[in-house]
C-alpha atoms as a printed R data frame, in Angstrom:
    type eleno elety resid chain resno       x       y      z
1   ATOM     1    CA   MET     A     1   9.744 -17.479 -0.220
2   ATOM     2    CA   ASN     A     2   7.563 -14.419  0.045
3   ATOM     3    CA   SER     A     3   9.682 -11.264 -0.404
4   ATOM     4    CA   ALA     A     4   6.718  -9.155  0.211
5   ATOM     5    CA   GLU     A     5   6.730 -10.176  4.142
6   ATOM     6    CA   GLY     A     6   6.930  -7.076  6.493
7   ATOM     7    CA   ARG     A     7   6.408  -4.840  4.029
8   ATOM     8    CA   PRO     A     8   3.198  -2.648  4.738
9   ATOM     9    CA   ARG     A     9   0.039  -2.531  2.672
10  ATOM    10    CA   ARG     A    10  -0.666   0.525  0.575
11  ATOM    11    CA   ALA     A    11  -3.218   1.780  3.159
12  ATOM    12    CA   ALA     A    12  -0.528   1.941  5.680
13  ATOM    13    CA   LEU     A    13   1.751   4.074  3.436
14  ATOM    14    CA   GLN     A    14  -0.200   7.060  4.044
15  ATOM    15    CA   PHE     A    15   0.226   7.016  7.704
16  ATOM    16    CA   LEU     A    16   3.578   9.076  8.062
17  ATOM    17    CA   PRO     A    17   4.563  10.461 11.695
18  ATOM    18    CA   SER     A    18   3.110  13.942 10.581
19  ATOM    19    CA   THR     A    19  -0.610  12.536 10.453
20  ATOM    20    CA   LEU     A    20  -0.307  10.767 13.478
21  ATOM    21    CA   ARG     A    21   0.294  13.734 15.766
22  ATOM    22    CA   PRO     A    22  -3.511  14.801 15.827
23  ATOM    23    CA   PHE     A    23  -4.182  11.445 17.453
24  ATOM    24    CA   ALA     A    24  -2.093  11.854 20.463
25  ATOM    25    CA   PRO     A    25  -1.999  11.128 23.374
26  ATOM    26    CA   TRP     A    26  -3.042   7.591 22.137
27  ATOM    27    CA   ARG     A    27  -0.970   7.426 19.216
28  ATOM    28    CA   GLU     A    28   1.891   8.776 21.403
29  ATOM    29    CA   LYS     A    29   1.692   5.949 23.754
30  ATOM    30    CA   ILE     A    30   1.865   3.407 21.032
31  ATOM    31    CA   LEU     A    31   4.637   5.060 19.263
32  ATOM    32    CA   LEU     A    32   6.912   5.786 22.225
33  ATOM    33    CA   SER     A    33   6.973   2.051 23.110
34  ATOM    34    CA   THR     A    34   8.433   1.338 19.772
35  ATOM    35    CA   SER     A    35  12.191   0.205 20.512
36  ATOM    36    CA   MET     A    36  14.162  -0.812 17.544
37  ATOM    37    CA   SER     A    37  16.929   1.275 19.230
38  ATOM    38    CA   PRO     A    38  19.662  -0.938 20.852
39  ATOM    39    CA   SER     A    39  20.024   2.075 23.669
40  ATOM    40    CA   LYS     A    40  16.963   0.586 25.396
41  ATOM    41    CA   SER     A    41  17.546  -2.587 27.353
42  ATOM    42    CA   PHE     A    42  15.981  -5.957 26.143
43  ATOM    43    CA   GLU     A    43  14.271  -5.969 29.425
44  ATOM    44    CA   GLY     A    44  13.073  -2.482 29.044
45  ATOM    45    CA   PHE     A    45  11.768  -3.214 25.540
46  ATOM    46    CA   LEU     A    46   9.764  -6.309 26.667
47  ATOM    47    CA   ASN     A    47   8.083  -4.129 29.374
48  ATOM    48    CA   ASP     A    48   7.172  -1.820 26.745
49  ATOM    49    CA   PHE     A    49   5.943  -4.578 24.534
50  ATOM    50    CA   ARG     A    50   3.740  -5.779 27.660
51  ATOM    51    CA   HIS     A    51   2.278  -2.261 27.869
52  ATOM    52    CA   THR     A    52   1.426  -1.891 24.197
53  ATOM    53    CA   VAL     A    53  -0.328  -5.143 24.171
54  ATOM    54    CA   VAL     A    54  -2.371  -4.355 27.417
55  ATOM    55    CA   SER     A    55  -3.047  -0.659 26.361
56  ATOM    56    CA   ALA     A    56  -4.352  -1.637 22.776
57  ATOM    57    CA   THR     A    57  -6.431  -4.546 23.820
58  ATOM    58    CA   ALA     A    58  -8.477  -2.281 25.944
59  ATOM    59    CA   ARG     A    59  -8.442   0.246 23.043
60  ATOM    60    CA   LEU     A    60  -9.535  -2.365 20.555
61  ATOM    61    CA   LYS     A    61 -12.529  -3.385 22.922
62  ATOM    62    CA   GLU     A    62 -13.822   0.117 22.313
63  ATOM    63    CA   ILE     A    63 -14.384  -0.572 18.518
64  ATOM    64    CA   PRO     A    64 -17.837  -1.696 17.833
65  ATOM    65    CA   GLU     A    65 -17.939  -5.076 16.013
66  ATOM    66    CA   ALA     A    66 -19.490  -3.528 13.028
67  ATOM    67    CA   GLN     A    67 -16.711  -1.073 12.426
68  ATOM    68    CA   SER     A    68 -14.056  -3.846 12.919
69  ATOM    69    CA   ARG     A    69 -15.395  -5.269  9.483
70  ATOM    70    CA   ARG     A    70 -15.705  -1.905  7.491
71  ATOM    71    CA   LYS     A    71 -13.056  -1.438  4.610
72  ATOM    72    CA   LEU     A    72 -11.689   1.639  3.531
73  ATOM    73    CA   SER     A    73 -11.586   0.316  0.331
74  ATOM    74    CA   SER     A    74 -12.102  -2.914 -1.428
75  ATOM    75    CA   ASP     A    75  -8.911  -3.992 -1.817
76  ATOM    76    CA   GLU     A    76  -7.539  -3.121  1.657
77  ATOM    77    CA   TRP     A    77  -7.948  -5.073  4.895
78  ATOM    78    CA   ALA     A    78 -10.640  -4.243  7.390
79  ATOM    79    CA   PRO     A    79  -9.402  -3.425 11.032
80  ATOM    80    CA   ILE     A    80 -10.465  -7.264 12.016
81  ATOM    81    CA   GLU     A    81  -8.444  -8.441  9.191
82  ATOM    82    CA   ILE     A    82  -5.590  -6.405  9.989
83  ATOM    83    CA   LEU     A    83  -5.660  -7.870 13.579
84  ATOM    84    CA   GLY     A    84  -5.902 -11.149 12.016
85  ATOM    85    CA   HIS     A    85  -2.725 -10.444 10.183
86  ATOM    86    CA   LEU     A    86  -0.828  -9.781 13.300
87  ATOM    87    CA   ILE     A    87  -2.101 -13.158 14.714
88  ATOM    88    CA   ASP     A    88  -0.707 -14.750 11.542
89  ATOM    89    CA   SER     A    89   2.726 -12.790 12.093
90  ATOM    90    CA   ALA     A    90   2.646 -13.926 16.031
91  ATOM    91    CA   ALA     A    91   2.236 -17.555 14.971
92  ATOM    92    CA   ASN     A    92   4.871 -17.249 12.163
93  ATOM    93    CA   ASN     A    93   7.172 -15.568 14.416
94  ATOM    94    CA   HIS     A    94   6.539 -17.673 17.276
95  ATOM    95    CA   GLN     A    95   8.316 -20.452 15.716
96  ATOM    96    CA   ARG     A    96  11.175 -18.295 14.461
97  ATOM    97    CA   PHE     A    97  11.979 -17.309 17.762
98  ATOM    98    CA   VAL     A    98  11.982 -20.879 19.458
99  ATOM    99    CA   ARG     A    99  13.852 -22.205 16.498
100 ATOM   100    CA   ALA     A   100  16.413 -19.795 16.429
101 ATOM   101    CA   GLN     A   101  17.575 -20.708 19.750
102 ATOM   102    CA   PHE     A   102  19.014 -24.023 18.624
103 ATOM   103    CA   THR     A   103  20.626 -23.012 15.227
104 ATOM   104    CA   ASP     A   104  23.388 -20.801 14.216
105 ATOM   105    CA   ASP     A   105  21.513 -18.969 11.423
106 ATOM   106    CA   LEU     A   106  18.258 -16.817 11.055
107 ATOM   107    CA   VAL     A   107  17.026 -18.523  7.800
108 ATOM   108    CA   PHE     A   108  13.337 -18.581  7.708
109 ATOM   109    CA   SER     A   109  10.710 -19.209  5.062
110 ATOM   110    CA   GLY     A   110   8.105 -16.190  4.761
111 ATOM   111    CA   TYR     A   111   4.627 -16.824  3.846
112 ATOM   112    CA   GLU     A   112   1.682 -15.328  1.624
113 ATOM   113    CA   GLN     A   113   0.247 -12.395  3.934
114 ATOM   114    CA   ASP     A   114  -3.035 -12.076  2.017
115 ATOM   115    CA   GLN     A   115  -3.750 -15.660  1.467
116 ATOM   116    CA   TRP     A   116  -3.488 -16.438  5.164
117 ATOM   117    CA   VAL     A   117  -6.052 -13.538  5.840
118 ATOM   118    CA   SER     A   118  -8.326 -14.560  3.175
119 ATOM   119    CA   SER     A   119  -8.417 -18.130  3.317
120 ATOM   120    CA   GLN     A   120  -9.219 -17.926  7.311
121 ATOM   121    CA   ASN     A   121 -12.219 -15.584  6.655
122 ATOM   122    CA   TYR     A   122 -11.287 -13.245  9.594
123 ATOM   123    CA   ARG     A   123 -14.213 -10.842  8.647
124 ATOM   124    CA   ASP     A   124 -16.737 -13.471  9.765
125 ATOM   125    CA   GLU     A   125 -15.210 -14.195 13.081
126 ATOM   126    CA   SER     A   126 -15.989 -12.503 16.481
127 ATOM   127    CA   TRP     A   127 -14.365  -9.372 17.133
128 ATOM   128    CA   SER     A   128 -13.781  -9.915 20.669
129 ATOM   129    CA   ASP     A   129 -12.441 -13.548 20.298
130 ATOM   130    CA   VAL     A   130  -9.692 -12.212 17.606
131 ATOM   131    CA   ILE     A   131  -8.941  -9.405 20.198
132 ATOM   132    CA   GLN     A   132  -8.517 -12.262 22.993
133 ATOM   133    CA   LEU     A   133  -6.293 -14.437 20.923
134 ATOM   134    CA   TRP     A   134  -4.144 -11.596 19.654
135 ATOM   135    CA   GLY     A   135  -3.788 -10.013 22.925
136 ATOM   136    CA   SER     A   136  -3.257 -13.532 24.777
137 ATOM   137    CA   TYR     A   137  -0.643 -14.730 22.134
138 ATOM   138    CA   ASN     A   138   1.327 -11.508 22.252
139 ATOM   139    CA   LEU     A   139   1.804 -11.740 26.107
140 ATOM   140    CA   HIS     A   140   3.064 -15.148 25.646
141 ATOM   141    CA   LEU     A   141   5.612 -14.060 23.225
142 ATOM   142    CA   ALA     A   142   6.853 -11.517 25.584
143 ATOM   143    CA   HIS     A   143   6.958 -14.163 28.012
144 ATOM   144    CA   ALA     A   144   8.828 -16.536 25.604
145 ATOM   145    CA   ALA     A   145  11.358 -13.496 24.691
146 ATOM   146    CA   SER     A   146  12.307 -12.924 28.381
147 ATOM   147    CA   ALA     A   147  13.580 -16.709 28.680
148 ATOM   148    CA   ILE     A   148  15.788 -16.257 26.035
149 ATOM   149    CA   PRO     A   149  19.720 -16.231 27.526
150 ATOM   150    CA   GLU     A   150  21.458 -12.776 26.352
151 ATOM   151    CA   ALA     A   151  24.167 -14.860 24.732
152 ATOM   152    CA   VAL     A   152  21.687 -16.243 22.180
153 ATOM   153    CA   LEU     A   153  19.921 -13.012 21.842
154 ATOM   154    CA   THR     A   154  22.989 -11.241 20.528
155 ATOM   155    CA   LYS     A   155  24.782 -13.697 18.482
156 ATOM   156    CA   PRO     A   156  25.610 -12.752 15.418
157 ATOM   157    CA   ARG     A   157  23.780 -14.839 12.763
158 ATOM   158    CA   SER     A   158  24.930 -15.578  9.018
159 ATOM   159    CA   PRO     A   159  23.378 -16.366  6.766
160 ATOM   160    CA   HIS     A   160  19.981 -15.007  7.377
161 ATOM   161    CA   THR     A   161  16.886 -13.799  5.524
162 ATOM   162    CA   LEU     A   162  16.139 -10.880  7.494
163 ATOM   163    CA   ASP     A   163  16.700  -8.994  3.890
164 ATOM   164    CA   GLN     A   164  13.168 -10.712  2.823
165 ATOM   165    CA   ILE     A   165  11.002 -11.231  5.853
166 ATOM   166    CA   ALA     A   166  12.023  -8.538  8.475
167 ATOM   167    CA   PHE     A   167   9.749  -5.534  8.544
168 ATOM   168    CA   ASN     A   168  13.087  -3.179  8.506
169 ATOM   169    CA   HIS     A   169  15.444  -5.333  6.378
170 ATOM   170    CA   VAL     A   170  18.944  -6.292  7.177
171 ATOM   171    CA   ASP     A   171  21.415  -6.553  4.215
172 ATOM   172    CA   LYS     A   172  21.777 -10.210  3.499
173 ATOM   173    CA   ASN     A   173  25.850  -9.758  3.658
174 ATOM   174    CA   GLU     A   174  25.343  -8.024  7.254
175 ATOM   175    CA   ALA     A   175  25.113 -10.432 10.407
176 ATOM   176    CA   ALA     A   176  21.945 -10.307 12.352
177 ATOM   177    CA   THR     A   177  20.586 -11.266 15.680
178 ATOM   178    CA   LEU     A   178  17.907 -12.988 17.369
179 ATOM   179    CA   GLU     A   179  17.164  -9.783 19.403
180 ATOM   180    CA   TYR     A   180  17.025  -7.696 16.254
181 ATOM   181    CA   LEU     A   181  14.161  -9.972 14.883
182 ATOM   182    CA   ILE     A   182  12.005  -9.956 18.247
183 ATOM   183    CA   ARG     A   183  12.569  -6.015 18.093
184 ATOM   184    CA   ASP     A   184  11.575  -6.174 14.297
185 ATOM   185    CA   TYR     A   185   8.463  -7.899 15.108
186 ATOM   186    CA   VAL     A   186   7.150  -5.601 17.770
187 ATOM   187    CA   ASP     A   187   8.042  -2.644 15.404
188 ATOM   188    CA   HIS     A   188   5.796  -4.473 12.758
189 ATOM   189    CA   LEU     A   189   2.975  -4.825 15.084
190 ATOM   190    CA   GLN     A   190   3.003  -1.108 16.423
191 ATOM   191    CA   HIS     A   191   2.857  -0.081 13.044
192 ATOM   192    CA   HIS     A   192  -0.349  -2.018 12.009
193 ATOM   193    CA   LEU     A   193  -1.975  -0.901 15.625
194 ATOM   194    CA   ASN     A   194  -1.656   2.556 14.531
195 ATOM   195    CA   GLN     A   195  -3.072   1.703 11.144
196 ATOM   196    CA   ILE     A   196  -6.096   0.206 12.700
197 ATOM   197    CA   PHE     A   197  -6.642   3.121 14.963
198 ATOM   198    CA   ASP     A   198  -6.046   5.873 12.038
199 ATOM   199    CA   GLU     A   199  -8.719   3.674  9.946
200 ATOM   200    CA   VAL     A   200 -11.375   3.804 12.625
201 ATOM   201    CA   LYS     A   201 -10.701   7.517 12.857
202 ATOM   202    CA   GLN     A   202 -11.723   8.094  9.092
203 ATOM   203    CA   HIS     A   203 -15.002   6.151  9.414
């Protein structure tokens, strides 16, 4: 299992909240829709998720094709590769969200993120096609999540592997829920959207 899954790449580590403030109101719009807090209802969380996808899709389309392929450094992903990584994340988490409805645990394999991105050669793909796939896939995930019964969403699960695959890790000795995994997925998505828009600002 890839223990690095869910952890931000080095380029993302510099983007702390204090550095995000100059890019309001767009940055604010993305960050405010982050909802790991259980105080927000799951329905409200999903509405925010859909809004984030629609809003970010429009913003991504404003980025020129050439700019989407530029890297800040040779060992980091270009914006189109970051979005490609989010497609890979959607594909891996899609099956987790479905399979978890028919099991009593949350035990899932990780995946090699860098190898997934490099093997698919996202930098040679159409920017508009990558945007369209990312947006459509995530709107489907929001729909699929909305169909999960509350009892299934909130059922405590143990064992789990969220200490290894989650963006915000859960201790292996603590129970986890499918709702947490879904919220964590969106938190990871929003983190990388912010990374894309910050990288574009630096060019």
